[in-house]
N, C-alpha and C positions, 0 to 999 in steps of 0.2 A: 477537734483534740482530746485525746484521751489522757487517762493516766499511766500507759505508756510511755509520753512524749516527755522529753528532756525537761520541760519548761514545769511539768508538773512533777517527776519523781525525782528528782535533783535538789528538791527544794527540802529545808531541816522542818520537821512538823513537832510539833509538843504531844507526847502520848501521855503528860500528867505529873504532879508531886513526884519524886524519886519515892519520898516515905511513904506513900499511897501502893506503892505498888507492892502485894503480896509475897513473902517467899514463896521459895517454888517456880511452879509454872502456873502463866496465867495468860489469859488472850485480849488481844486488842483489835481493831478495826483500823484499818488507812486503805483508802481508794481504791475501795470493794474489796480489799483482800484481808485475808486474818494472819494477824502477825504473833508468833507465840512469842513469851517473855520468860526470861529464867533468870530468877535472882536469888544468888546466893550473897546473904551480908550485905554489902554496900555495891557489889559486883552485880552487873546486871548485863545480860547478852538478848538480843533479839532477833528472831530469823523468822523467814518468810518459805516456808516450807524447808528443804535444803538451804537455801541462801542466807548468811549472814546478813543482817543490815546493820548499816555505820548507825552507831551511837554517839552522843554524848550529853553530859549532865550542864545545866547551864539556869543559874535563877532558881536552883532548888528543884528543877524539872528535868524527867529522862526527855529527850530527843531523839529521832531517827530520820534519816536519809535512805529512803527506799532507791536511790537512783546513785548517780555518782557525785559525792559531795564536792561542791567546788569552793562557794564563799562561805565562809561561819556560819555560826547562828546568829542572828540579828543583835550589833549592839544597844545596849542601853544604857550611857555613861553613868546616868543617876544611881544604877543599881551596885557600883562599887564605891559608895560613898560611903564611910565607916558605921554614920550615926542613922543610917536607914531602917526600917524593921523590914523584913523579907515578908511578905503575908503570902501564904498560899493556899488561895480559896476553893479550893476543889472544884473539879470537872463537872460539867453540866449536858446532860445530852438535849441537844435542840435538833427537832425533826425539818429541818430546810438545810440547803446547801452554807456551806462556809463562807462561801463572799453575801451573802445576804446577814449573814451574823456582825461580819465586819463592817458591812454598811450600814447596821443599824446603830453599831458603836461609835459612827463618825457623825449620827445626826442630832442636833440639839432640837428640833422643831418638835419632839415628841416630850421634851423632860416637861412641860406643865400639864401634860395630857395621861401620860403613864406613870408619872414618878411625880404624884401630886402630894405637894407640901413636905419632897425631901430635893428632888432636884429641880424642880420648878413649881408653877403656881398663876393663877388667873388674880390680876389682870396680864403679867408681865410674861405677855407669848410672844413677843416676837422677836424673832433671830435678827439680830442686830448684822450688819455689813460685816464681813471678816474676808481675811484674803487666802486664796487656794492656790497651789501650785506643784506642778511636778517638778521634784529638783532632781536632775537626770544626772547629775554630778553624783548624786548618791544613790539614784533610783529608788529614789521614794517620793511619798507623798504629803504636803506638810497643808494645814489648814493653820493659819494666824491669826490675832487680835480677836477670838473668838471671847464673846464674855457673856453673862448669863447671872439673873438675879436669883441665887436659891436658898428655899428657904431651913436646908440642913444639906449645905453642901459636901459634909464631913463628919463621921462620926466623933469628931470632935471640936465641932465647929456651934457656936455658940450665936441663933440667930442666924439670921438671913445674910448672904454675904454675896456681893456683887463679884462671882467666880470668873476667872480668867482661865481661858482655857489654851493649849495647841497640841492641836494632832499629828502624829506622824503613822504612816502607814510604811513598815519598815519592812513589810515581805507579803506577800497574797495573802495569808493568811494569820499575817500578826499586825497590830496596833499597838499602838503607844498614845497616853494621853496624859501631860502636865495639865496640872492645874493648880488654881490657889491654894498655898499651904497655909490653914488656920493656926500654924502654931509657929512661922517663922516668913514674914512679909516678902522677904528676896529671896525665897526657895520654892519650888512645886512639889506638891505630891505627884506620884508617878502610877500610873495605873496602867496595866498592858491584859491586851487580850490576845491568845492563844488560840488558835481554832486547829481543832484535828478532824482533817476530812473523811469520817466511815465510810460514808459513798455519796455519790453527787447530793442527793436528799437528805443526809443524817451528819449530822457534825456533834463533835463535845468541844465544848468551849472553855478554854481554860482563864478563869481571871488571877492575876498575880498584879500584889501592890509591893511598893516601895515608897513607906511614908516617912516623915518627919512626925513621929507622934509616941512620946515616951511614956502617955500615961493609959492609954486608952487599953482594955483587956483585949488579948488575941483573937479569942472566942466571938467577942462582940463585934472587933472589927470585920472577922469571916461572916458573920451574919448579918452586918449591913451592906458588906458587897454581894451576898447573895440574895437579900431580897430585892436588890435593882435590878439585877441581872433574873432572877425569877419573873421580874415584871414586867420585865424587857421579853422573855421566851414567851409569853401568852401573845404578845402582838407579833413575834417573829413568825412564828408556829404555823401563823392564819396568814400571810401575808403571799401571796399568787402571783405571779408563780412561784414555787419554791426556790428554782432556779434562777440565777440574776441575767437579767437581761442585759446584752450586751450590744443590741441592733439601735441602730442611731434612730430616735423617736419612736423607740416599743413604751415608753413611758413620757410623760411630759413634767420636766422639772420645773422647780421654782428657785428663786434665789437662794433659800434656804439650804437646797441641796447640792452646793457648787464642789463640796466634797467629795459626795456620792459619784458627780459627773465627772471627775475627775481620777478617781480613782477606779471606775469603770474604763477609763479612756485607758489608764497605765495597765490595767490587767491586761486591753487587748494590746498594748506595746509590747507586754512581757513575753506574750504568748501564752497567757494564762487562763485556760479557757475552765477548768475542770469546774463543776458545778453552777456552770452558767449556760443559758441557753445555747450559745454557740458550740460551747464542748458538747449538748446533746445533739445539738445538728448535725457535726463532724463525725460524732461518734454512730450516729445512726448512717 
């Protein structure tokens, strides 16, 4: 599988926050190719050489589809709720494959060891049993009934919270996390991660939050999320191999890796192998 295959090229990819694209001409990378961006006010055109690339704006971000658009940009229903704050956290370059970045986002086991004192801490290191499935009626991976004791689950949290999570993988390189909201017991805070595959082994990660939080400063919210992701980046960039293994038994999973196992199986079912070991083998 190469970047030329429809399963790869017909996807919508986030290129970053619209407001961060400079006026005039700039460039970015996608699927091993260079895209030219032309901005005039709020209008942005994207070209791959002489060919114009399909674009749209969603969740405050510019999206591009280098192939033939079929399905729209994945839907996040909570994003349309009027009282939510849209927090665009900026793009971060990560020297690993896009699927590796998504897989880390889905992992809870690292919370006490990588995000110590924030998303986890000893002695509460156990990943409790949770449910995980591929929902084929919507073609997504879901993990539900997830929970973790977190010393600082959100910027607005006061003290440790028994935090509940729901994960949705809504596209090969887009995932959504719903988590306990400190400010509203009957609602979720929502964090999305959109990954731009620059090359098979270099990615740009674009975290976006949709929060119930009227009090926190926008700059502080961004800084809190960036702290979390930069802690993750150190770990992700040291994982080997950089390409996500999809072959059976290539790595030995534990019970806590159920979402990762389902994600890998789902990628194979979708025929999406860019940034994976199967993609490298087929390209060679």
